[in-house]
C-alpha positions as CSV (number, residue, x, y, z in Angstrom):
1,M,92.5,74.3,102.6
2,D,94.7,71.0,104.3
3,F,96.5,71.5,107.4
4,T,99.6,69.7,106.1
5,G,99.0,71.9,102.9
6,Q,99.3,75.1,105.0
7,L,102.3,73.8,107.0
8,A,104.0,73.4,103.7
9,S,102.8,76.6,102.4
10,K,103.9,78.4,105.8
11,Y,107.7,77.1,106.0
12,R,107.8,77.3,102.6
13,S,106.9,81.1,102.2
14,V,110.1,81.9,104.8
15,F,112.0,81.2,102.1
16,T,110.5,83.4,99.3
17,L,113.0,86.0,98.6
18,P,114.3,88.6,96.4
19,K,116.9,86.9,93.7
20,T,120.6,86.9,95.3
21,R,121.7,89.9,93.2
22,S,118.7,92.3,94.7
23,L,119.9,91.2,98.0
24,M,123.5,92.2,97.9
25,V,122.9,95.4,95.8
26,A,120.4,96.2,99.2
27,L,123.5,95.5,101.5
28,F,125.6,98.6,99.5
29,V,122.6,100.9,99.6
30,I,121.6,100.5,102.9
31,G,125.0,99.8,104.1
32,P,126.4,103.5,103.5
33,A,123.0,105.0,104.3
34,I,122.9,103.7,107.7
35,G,126.5,104.9,108.0
36,G,126.0,108.0,106.3
37,F,122.9,109.1,108.4
38,V,123.7,108.2,112.1
39,Y,127.3,109.9,111.2
40,F,126.0,112.9,110.7
41,M,123.0,113.1,113.0
42,G,125.8,111.7,116.0
43,A,128.9,113.4,114.9
44,G,127.4,116.5,112.3
45,A,128.3,117.0,108.5
46,Q,132.0,116.8,108.6
47,S,131.6,113.0,109.5
48,I,129.0,112.3,107.0
49,Y,131.8,111.0,104.2
50,F,133.5,108.8,107.2
51,G,130.0,106.9,107.5
52,M,129.0,106.0,104.4
53,I,132.5,104.5,104.0
54,D,131.8,103.1,107.0
55,G,128.6,101.6,106.1
56,V,130.4,100.6,102.7
57,C,133.2,98.8,104.3
58,S,131.6,97.8,107.5
59,L,128.3,97.0,106.8
60,A,128.0,96.1,103.1
61,I,131.1,94.2,102.4
62,G,131.1,92.9,106.0
63,S,127.8,91.2,105.7
64,A,128.2,90.3,102.3
65,V,131.6,88.6,102.9
66,S,129.4,87.1,106.1
67,A,126.9,85.8,104.0
68,V,129.7,83.9,101.9
69,L,131.3,82.1,105.1
70,V,128.0,81.6,106.2
71,M,127.2,79.7,103.6
72,Q,130.2,77.9,103.0
73,A,130.0,76.3,106.2
74,S,126.6,75.4,106.3
75,K,126.6,74.1,102.1
76,K,126.7,70.9,103.2
77,A,124.8,70.9,106.7
78,G,121.7,73.4,105.5
79,I,119.5,75.3,103.2
80,L,121.4,78.6,103.9
81,T,122.5,79.0,99.8
82,L,124.3,82.5,99.4
83,R,120.7,84.3,98.1
84,R,119.5,83.3,102.2
85,A,122.6,84.0,103.6
86,A,122.6,87.1,102.4
87,A,118.7,88.0,103.4
88,V,120.0,87.1,107.1
89,M,122.9,89.4,106.8
90,L,120.3,92.0,105.4
91,F,117.6,91.6,108.4
92,S,120.6,91.7,110.7
93,L,121.7,94.7,109.4
94,F,118.4,96.3,109.7
95,L,118.1,95.7,113.0
96,M,121.7,96.9,113.9
97,G,120.7,99.6,112.0
98,V,117.6,100.5,114.5
99,G,120.0,100.7,117.2
100,L,122.6,103.0,115.5
101,I,119.6,105.2,114.4
102,A,118.9,105.4,118.3
103,G,122.8,105.9,119.6
104,S,122.7,108.9,116.4
105,V,120.1,110.5,117.8
106,S,121.2,110.4,121.7
107,A,124.6,111.2,120.6
108,Y,123.6,114.5,118.6
109,A,121.6,115.4,121.9
110,L,124.3,115.0,124.4
111,H,126.7,116.3,121.7
112,D,129.1,113.6,122.4
113,M,130.3,110.9,119.2
114,T,131.6,108.7,121.8
115,V,128.1,107.8,122.7
116,L,127.5,106.2,118.5
117,E,130.6,104.1,119.4
118,R,129.6,102.7,122.7
119,V,126.6,101.9,120.7
120,Y,128.2,100.6,117.4
121,F,129.8,98.3,120.2
122,V,127.0,96.9,121.9
123,S,124.8,96.6,118.8
124,C,127.5,94.7,117.4
125,G,126.8,92.2,120.1
126,L,123.1,92.1,119.7
127,L,123.2,90.0,116.3
128,M,124.6,87.2,118.0
129,A,121.0,86.5,119.3
130,F,119.6,86.4,115.9
131,Q,122.0,85.0,114.0
132,F,122.3,82.2,116.5
133,I,118.6,81.2,116.4
134,I,118.4,81.0,112.5
135,L,121.6,79.3,112.0
136,S,120.3,76.9,115.0
137,V,117.2,76.0,112.6
138,A,118.6,76.4,108.9
139,S,121.5,74.7,109.2
140,D,122.9,71.5,111.0
141,L,126.0,73.3,113.1
142,K,126.3,72.6,116.5
143,G,128.4,73.4,119.5
144,V,131.2,75.0,119.1
145,R,130.8,75.6,114.6
146,L,127.6,77.2,115.5
147,Y,128.9,79.7,118.2
148,F,131.5,80.5,116.0
149,M,129.7,80.7,112.6
150,S,126.8,82.7,115.0
151,L,129.6,85.3,115.3
152,V,130.9,85.8,111.9
153,Q,128.8,88.8,111.1
154,P,129.4,91.1,114.1
155,S,132.8,90.1,114.3
156,I,133.6,91.0,110.7
157,I,131.3,94.1,110.9
158,L,133.3,95.4,114.6
159,T,136.8,94.2,112.7
160,L,137.1,97.0,109.7
161,H,135.2,99.7,111.8
162,L,137.9,99.4,114.3
163,V,139.9,99.2,111.5
164,L,138.5,102.6,109.7
165,L,138.2,104.2,113.0
166,I,141.9,103.5,113.6
167,L,142.8,104.8,109.9
168,A,140.7,107.9,110.5
169,G,142.4,108.7,113.7
170,Y,138.9,108.1,115.9
171,A,139.9,105.5,118.0
172,S,142.4,107.3,120.4
173,K,138.9,109.8,121.6
174,I,137.4,106.3,122.5
175,N,138.3,103.8,125.3
176,L,138.9,100.5,123.2
177,P,139.6,97.9,125.7
178,T,136.3,98.4,127.8
179,Y,134.6,99.3,124.3
180,L,135.7,95.7,123.1
181,A,134.8,94.1,126.5
182,G,131.5,95.9,126.6
183,F,131.2,93.6,123.3
184,A,132.1,90.2,124.8
185,S,129.7,90.9,127.8
186,M,126.5,91.6,125.1
187,V,127.8,88.7,122.7
188,L,128.0,85.9,125.8
189,F,124.3,87.4,127.0
190,S,123.0,87.5,123.9
191,Y,124.4,84.0,123.5
192,A,122.6,82.5,126.2
193,I,119.2,84.4,126.0
194,A,119.2,83.0,122.6
195,R,119.8,79.9,123.4
196,W,117.2,80.0,125.9
197,Y,114.5,81.0,123.9
198,Y,115.6,78.2,121.4
199,H,114.7,75.8,123.9
200,Q,111.8,77.6,125.5
201,I,110.3,76.7,122.1
202,E,112.0,73.6,121.8
203,K,110.2,72.3,125.2
204,V,106.6,72.5,123.7
205,G,107.2,69.9,121.0
206,K,108.9,67.6,123.3
207,G,106.3,68.3,125.6
208,M,103.2,66.6,123.2
209,L,105.5,64.7,120.5
210,G,109.1,63.9,121.7
211,F,110.5,66.0,119.2
212,G,111.1,69.5,119.9
213,S,109.1,72.5,118.3
214,L,112.4,74.5,115.9
215,T,112.9,70.5,115.1
216,L,109.5,69.8,113.4
217,L,110.6,73.0,111.8
218,K,114.0,72.3,110.7
219,A,112.4,68.6,109.3
220,F,109.7,70.5,107.3
221,I,112.3,72.6,105.9
222,N,115.1,69.9,105.0
223,A,112.1,68.2,103.0
224,L,111.1,71.5,101.5
225,I,114.0,72.9,100.8
226,L,116.4,70.0,100.4
227,D,113.8,67.3,99.7
228,R,115.6,65.9,102.5
229,T,112.8,63.4,103.6
230,D,114.1,61.0,106.0
231,Y,113.6,63.8,109.3
232,I,110.4,64.8,108.8
233,E,109.2,61.2,108.3
234,D,111.1,60.1,111.5
235,V,108.5,62.7,113.3
236,L,105.3,61.8,111.5
237,Q,106.0,57.6,112.0
238,S,106.2,58.4,116.0
239,I,102.9,60.2,116.0
240,A,101.4,57.9,113.3
241,I,98.6,55.0,113.7
242,T,99.0,51.2,111.8
243,K,96.4,50.4,109.6
244,D,95.6,47.9,106.5
245,V,95.3,49.7,103.0
246,D,93.0,48.6,100.3
247,V,94.8,48.9,97.5
248,R,92.1,48.2,93.9
249,V,93.9,48.0,90.1
250,M,91.4,47.5,87.0
251,T,93.7,46.4,84.1
252,F,92.5,47.0,80.6
253,N,94.1,44.3,78.1
254,T,93.2,45.2,74.3
255,K,95.2,43.9,71.4
256,N,97.0,47.6,71.1
257,G,98.4,47.0,74.8
258,Q,97.4,47.6,78.1
259,G,96.1,50.0,80.4
260,A,94.9,50.3,84.1
261,V,93.0,52.2,86.6
262,A,94.9,52.5,89.9
263,A,93.0,53.5,93.0
264,P,94.5,52.3,96.3
265,L,92.6,53.9,99.5
266,T,95.2,56.0,101.0
267,H,95.4,59.9,100.5
268,P,98.6,61.2,98.8
269,G,100.5,63.7,101.4
270,P,101.3,64.9,103.3
271,F,103.5,67.2,100.7
272,R,106.0,67.1,98.3
273,N,108.4,64.0,98.3
274,V,107.2,63.2,102.4
275,G,105.6,59.5,102.6
276,G,103.0,58.8,100.2
277,A,103.1,62.5,98.5
278,T,104.5,61.0,95.3
279,L,102.1,58.1,95.2
280,P,99.9,59.0,92.6
281,T,102.6,60.3,90.0
282,N,105.0,57.4,91.2
283,I,102.1,55.2,90.1
284,A,101.3,56.5,86.6
285,S,105.5,56.6,86.5
286,S,106.1,53.1,86.8
287,F,102.6,51.9,85.0
288,L,104.5,53.9,81.8
289,A,107.5,51.5,82.5
290,K,106.1,48.6,82.7
291,S,104.3,49.7,78.9
292,V,100.4,49.9,80.9
293,C,99.1,53.6,80.1
294,P,97.9,54.6,83.8
295,V,94.6,56.1,84.6
296,V,95.5,57.2,88.4
297,F,92.4,58.2,90.7
298,H,91.8,59.5,93.8
299,T,90.0,57.6,96.3
300,P,87.5,59.4,99.4
301,T,90.4,59.8,101.5
302,T,91.6,62.9,103.7
303,H,94.9,63.4,105.1
304,D,94.1,61.2,108.3
305,T,95.4,58.7,105.7
306,D,98.7,59.9,104.5
307,I,101.3,57.2,104.4
308,V,104.2,59.1,106.2
309,S,107.1,56.8,105.1
310,S,107.9,56.8,102.1
311,K,109.9,52.8,102.0
312,E,105.5,52.0,103.5
313,A,104.6,54.0,100.1
314,E,107.0,52.3,98.2
315,L,105.5,48.9,99.1
316,V,102.3,50.0,98.1
317,L,103.4,51.0,94.5
318,H,105.1,47.1,93.9
319,T,102.0,46.1,95.5
320,M,100.1,47.8,93.0
321,V,102.1,46.9,89.9
322,S,102.2,43.7,90.5
323,M,98.7,43.4,90.0
324,I,98.3,44.0,86.5
325,G,97.1,41.2,85.3
326,P,95.8,39.1,81.9
327,G,92.6,37.8,80.3
328,G,89.0,38.7,82.5
329,V,85.8,39.6,81.5
330,S,85.1,41.0,77.9
331,T,81.4,43.2,78.9
332,A,80.1,46.8,80.4
333,S,77.0,48.1,80.8
334,K,76.6,51.5,79.2
335,P,77.9,54.4,81.3
336,A,75.4,56.4,83.3
337,V,75.2,59.4,84.8
338,V,72.8,60.8,87.8
339,K,73.1,64.2,89.8
340,R,71.3,64.3,92.9
341,G,71.8,67.7,94.5
342,D,74.9,68.9,93.9
343,V,76.0,65.6,93.9
344,T,76.6,64.0,90.1
345,V,78.0,60.4,90.2
346,T,79.0,58.9,86.7
347,C,79.0,55.2,86.8
348,Q,79.7,52.1,84.5
349,V,80.0,48.6,84.9
350,L,83.5,47.1,83.4
351,G,84.1,43.5,83.9
352,G,81.4,43.2,86.3
353,V,83.2,46.0,88.5
354,P,81.2,49.4,88.7
355,L,83.7,52.3,88.4
356,I,81.9,55.2,90.1
357,V,83.1,58.8,89.7
358,I,82.0,61.3,92.2
359,T,82.0,65.2,92.2
360,R,80.2,68.4,93.4
361,S,81.4,70.6,90.7
362,P,81.4,73.4,90.3
363,V,80.6,73.8,94.2
364,P,84.6,73.6,95.5
365,T,85.3,71.2,97.2
366,E,88.0,69.6,99.5
367,D,88.8,65.8,100.0
368,L,86.3,63.7,100.1
369,P,86.1,61.8,103.3
370,Q,86.5,58.2,103.8
371,E,82.9,57.6,104.9
372,V,81.6,58.3,101.3
373,H,83.9,55.6,99.9
374,D,82.2,52.9,102.8
375,L,78.4,54.3,101.7
376,C,79.6,53.4,98.1
377,M,80.9,50.5,98.8
378,K,77.8,49.3,100.8
379,I,75.2,50.5,97.8
380,I,77.7,48.4,95.6
381,A,77.4,45.3,98.0
382,E,73.2,45.8,97.8
383,K,73.2,45.6,94.1
384,G,75.2,42.7,93.8
385,Y,78.4,43.3,92.8
386,P,81.7,42.0,94.5
387,D,83.8,45.0,94.6
388,G,84.0,48.1,93.1
389,V,86.1,51.5,92.3
390,V,84.8,54.3,94.3
391,V,86.9,57.9,93.1
392,D,86.8,61.2,94.2
393,A,86.7,63.5,91.5
394,H,88.7,66.1,93.6
395,N,88.0,68.6,90.3
396,V,86.6,71.7,91.7
397,M,88.8,74.3,94.2
398,E,88.6,77.8,95.4
399,K,89.9,79.9,98.7
400,D,86.6,79.4,100.3
401,Y,85.6,75.3,99.4
402,L,82.5,74.0,101.0
403,P,82.3,71.2,103.2
404,F,80.6,67.7,102.2
405,T,76.8,67.6,104.1
406,D,75.0,65.1,105.6
407,A,72.3,66.7,102.9
408,D,75.4,65.8,100.6
409,M,75.6,62.0,101.9
410,Q,71.9,61.2,101.4
411,N,72.1,62.8,97.6
412,L,74.9,60.5,97.1
413,G,73.1,57.5,97.7
414,V,70.2,58.8,95.7
415,A,72.3,59.1,93.0
416,L,74.0,55.7,93.2
417,E,71.5,53.8,93.4
418,G,70.0,55.7,90.4
419,A,73.4,55.2,88.3
420,L,73.5,51.9,89.2
421,T,70.4,50.7,88.4
422,E,70.7,52.4,85.2
423,A,73.8,51.0,84.5
424,S,72.7,47.4,85.1
425,N,69.7,46.7,82.9
426,H,72.3,45.8,79.4
427,F,76.3,44.7,78.8
428,A,77.3,44.6,75.5
429,T,81.0,44.1,74.5
430,L,83.4,46.6,75.7
431,Y,85.8,48.3,73.8
432,V,88.3,50.4,75.1
433,G,91.8,53.0,74.7
434,C,93.8,54.5,76.7
435,H,96.6,57.4,76.4
436,N,98.8,59.5,78.4
437,A,100.2,62.6,77.3
438,K,102.0,65.5,78.4
439,I,102.0,69.1,78.7
440,S,105.1,70.1,77.3
441,R,107.0,73.7,79.1
442,Y,105.0,73.0,81.9
443,G,105.9,70.9,85.2
444,K,105.4,70.3,89.1
445,K,105.5,74.0,90.0
446,E,102.6,74.9,87.7
447,G,100.6,72.2,88.9
448,I,101.4,69.1,87.3
449,G,103.5,66.0,87.8
450,E,105.3,63.7,85.7
451,G,101.4,61.2,85.2
452,G,100.3,64.3,83.0
453,I,97.2,63.6,81.5
454,M,96.0,60.0,81.6
455,T,92.7,59.0,79.5
456,L,90.4,56.2,79.0
457,V,87.7,56.1,76.8
458,T,85.3,53.5,76.4
459,S,82.6,51.8,74.2
460,V,79.5,49.7,74.3
461,E,77.5,49.3,71.9
462,G,78.7,52.3,70.5
463,N,77.8,54.8,73.7
464,K,80.8,56.4,74.3
465,A,82.7,57.6,78.0
466,A,86.0,59.6,78.1
467,F,87.6,59.2,82.2
468,V,90.3,61.8,82.4
469,S,93.0,61.9,85.6
470,L,95.0,65.1,85.5
471,D,98.0,64.5,87.6
472,G,97.8,67.6,90.0
473,N,96.4,69.0,92.9
474,N,92.6,70.2,92.2
475,M,91.3,72.3,89.3
476,I,89.9,75.9,89.1
477,S,86.2,76.3,89.7
478,G,84.7,75.9,85.5
479,L,87.2,73.9,84.6
480,R,86.2,70.7,84.6
481,E,82.6,72.0,82.8
482,K,84.4,73.6,79.7
483,I,86.2,70.0,79.1
484,C,83.7,67.7,79.5
485,A,81.6,69.8,77.1
486,E,84.0,69.9,74.7
487,L,83.9,66.2,74.8
488,M,80.7,65.9,74.9
489,Q,80.3,68.0,71.7
490,R,82.7,65.4,70.1
491,G,80.4,62.6,70.5
492,Y,80.8,61.0,74.5
493,A,78.0,60.5,76.0
494,V,79.9,60.7,79.2
495,A,82.7,62.5,80.2
496,E,84.3,63.5,83.3
497,V,87.8,64.7,84.8
498,A,89.7,63.8,87.5
499,T,92.4,64.7,89.1
500,T,95.0,62.3,91.2
501,D,95.2,65.1,94.3
502,T,98.8,64.3,93.6
503,H,101.3,66.5,96.7
504,V,104.3,66.1,94.7
505,V,103.4,69.5,93.3
506,T,102.8,71.2,97.0
507,G,105.1,73.4,99.3
508,R,106.5,74.8,96.1
509,T,104.7,78.5,95.7
510,Q,103.9,81.2,98.1
511,G,100.2,81.9,99.2
512,E,98.6,78.4,99.0
513,G,101.7,76.7,98.2
514,Y,100.6,75.0,94.6
515,Y,98.7,76.2,91.9
516,T,95.4,74.2,91.4
517,L,95.4,73.1,87.4
518,G,94.1,76.0,85.3
519,V,95.7,79.2,87.3
520,A,99.6,78.4,85.8
521,I,99.1,76.4,83.0
522,P,96.2,78.7,81.1
523,E,92.6,76.9,80.4
524,A,92.9,76.9,76.9
525,T,96.0,74.6,77.0
526,I,94.6,72.0,79.6
527,I,91.6,71.6,77.5
528,K,93.2,70.9,74.2
529,K,95.7,69.1,75.3
530,V,92.8,67.0,76.8
531,I,90.6,67.0,73.8
532,E,94.1,65.9,71.8
533,A,94.7,62.7,74.6
534,V,91.2,61.4,74.0
535,K,91.4,61.4,70.5
536,Q,94.9,59.1,70.6
537,A,92.9,56.7,73.3
538,D,89.8,57.0,71.1
539,S,92.3,55.8,68.0
540,K,93.8,52.9,70.0
541,M,90.5,51.4,70.8
542,S,89.6,47.8,70.2
543,E,87.8,44.6,72.2
544,C,88.8,44.6,75.3
545,L,89.0,42.2,78.6
546,V,89.0,44.0,82.1
547,N,91.1,42.3,84.7
548,F,89.9,43.8,88.6
549,S,92.5,42.7,91.7
550,K,92.3,44.0,94.9
551,R,94.6,43.9,97.5
552,T,95.1,44.8,101.0
553,V,98.6,46.1,102.2
554,P,98.7,45.4,106.3
555,Q,99.9,47.3,109.0
556,L,100.5,50.8,107.1
557,H,102.2,54.2,109.3
558,L,99.2,56.5,108.3
559,L,99.2,60.2,109.9
560,G,96.0,59.4,111.4
561,D,93.2,62.7,113.1
562,R,95.3,62.8,116.4
563,G,98.7,63.1,114.4
564,I,97.0,65.7,112.8
565,E,95.5,66.8,115.8
566,K,99.2,66.6,117.4
567,L,100.7,68.5,114.9
568,W,98.1,71.5,114.9
569,K,98.9,71.9,118.2
570,V,102.5,71.7,118.8
571,T,102.5,74.2,115.8
572,D,99.6,76.9,117.5
573,Q,100.8,76.6,121.0
574,S,105.0,77.3,119.9
575,I,104.0,80.1,117.9
576,G,102.2,81.4,120.5
577,V,105.0,80.7,123.0
578,A,107.4,81.9,120.4
579,K,106.0,85.2,120.4
580,S,105.7,85.8,124.1
581,R,109.1,85.1,124.8
582,L,110.4,86.9,122.1
583,Y,109.0,90.4,124.3
584,V,111.3,88.6,127.0
585,V,114.4,88.0,124.9
586,I,114.1,91.8,123.5
587,L,113.8,93.4,126.4
588,G,116.7,91.1,128.4
589,L,119.2,92.5,125.1
590,I,117.8,96.3,125.4
591,V,118.2,96.3,129.6
592,F,121.9,94.4,129.4
593,G,122.9,96.5,126.3
594,T,122.0,99.5,128.4
595,L,123.9,98.2,131.2
596,V,126.8,97.3,129.3
597,Y,126.7,100.7,127.6
598,A,126.2,102.7,130.8
599,V,129.5,100.6,132.2
600,I,131.5,101.2,129.2
């Protein structure tokens, strides 16, 4: 799986949580359980009921109220919904529970209930550090607001606890002013060490990118959870390279309407709605809005050609829409298929321009490198053609995919030369039909974009070919073969199924962050819908004129190898610093907490 996909998956999984109701139930189970246990252990059986009441009122209700307040404070400035805020409070409760259990054991050993109360006040102060770090990353709260919101849970828990102590008559047994001073000292130290920890991690990114590491994390989170892409695009543009990008459109003009093959020489990405991630899906939607049936293909490119600016991706989109043209050439070759080693090349010359689709299916394959495109264009030129559309079918994926090797490159060259030679033997009148279909009840979360199923059916002297593009990010192994076999049984001499590699579906699930086609959507459903779409395209077939157009969009900001490398280094080194400095934070809090405990 590609690096940007891994980042999206990791950042997304951080916020994959149980339902809000489950989290709230957990608060009201764990709170009284902790309270009852620690007071039973520290003060004896007679205090177990007080402990359970304190667990419900102080720990559970206090945490639930804190979740609501934090959610309200960051509603317009972060990702902390009630569900996520409740999860933060639940984890804080676990941390505090560890401290209280340690205090109860000490109280039991020393036969001194005040030990538990001192630990209670110290533990509340410790929560400040955790809350500050989480809110710094998960919200846009800053300065005084961030400080006070970090104090919400420990302050509410301690306030409710004090009320219960007073009502139960326990308050007279402790030195309340001293304990409160201890709590205040812990809060100040927690705040100081949390800020130090935050800035230690930030320094890694600032030194390499000019953006702090946690600022980068926040930018990813905003893009993944809130679809706010401006932050992450600013970061990516600062490390991007500028490069001209070629885009190709092949328009099919028939009496039944227009269809168009779109093949921009740029990679969809990085993920979700960032930069050019939605470009294939947006091309399909824009073509449909112009009453043009789209067939969007993925070209041999990798994430180093990701467009990192949404505005620039829009420029590419508008350019391609403007390239849809009338008229053209009415002849085409018969389709040809040649396989050499693991590489299969499907070729048909349409209106004097070869359409070439490359796959290694059923060998699991990630993005084909741009060197593949360069090799194909060299061979196309040698065969006397002015240009061509080269497609990476991107149609088979498993967890452990195999890289495209030098041997594959050699096999590709031989297969393409053979396919072009065969396709160039004879030309005749071209008939074309196009159709676009959706897969009802399924969407981006299940791995299919709004482009749906895009089909192009060609016929030359009765030799039919079916080209299918699915608006998704790859397919499970074997699905392509099943679809092609079904189409061939129905009279199509040649059939190929590709995906657009749209990244609008990424960063939406756990694990890899997206579903390859055939995982969340049943294979049988996909096969049935593809067959139906091809039949519809076939029913619209009529004599066709092909209009080919190529343009260059200048100086686009692309992620580049250096950008990917920098992101990887920042992520890797930041995780290392976060782990190593975390030990300092934990040790510092324990040592300072012990000193405060000893003083009060």
